[in-house]
Phi, psi and omega in degrees: 000140178277168193293319180288321177296316181295319176296317173301320174301317184290323178297306178307316188289322178300317175293325182293319179297315182298321181289322180302323183282311184293315184301304182293328180298314181296314173308310183295317180297320180300314182299314186289324177295318176291342171274002169118358184272109185291324181292339182293342182293332181294320183284335179300317180280327181300303187302314178297327175299311171309312173305315179297316172294330171299316180297314178301314178294323184297315183296317181294318188289327173291323182295313177294328179287325177281347185081023185275352182266122178263124186256143175291146180287143177265119179265133181239030181269355179259144182279124183242104180295329178293323173297310171314311184297319187294315177300318175296320179292320174303314180299313175297316178300319181262008169074021178261156178290136180293329173294343177283339176299149181298140183287144180281147169283140180247090180256000000 
């Protein structure tokens, strides 16, 4: 199995396991709630929510695996004096020389 196919299989199998747990648990708790157990009503609503969240995460993970999610590029081209002051403070706290700190990129 190739790496992408293996990861896709894992994602699909994870959804399958989540739904195999959530659907019977929902049915079980619904029967208990209808039988008079008042606390089970909370679980009657919880299990479908967990199953829905599993489907949401499944879709997100598959999109990420396929490269369909576009993330905005992070720009580091602005000078931030507060960040410089924080890095200088950390250097003094840790007892390191400021010249040892990584250099900033000038683009």
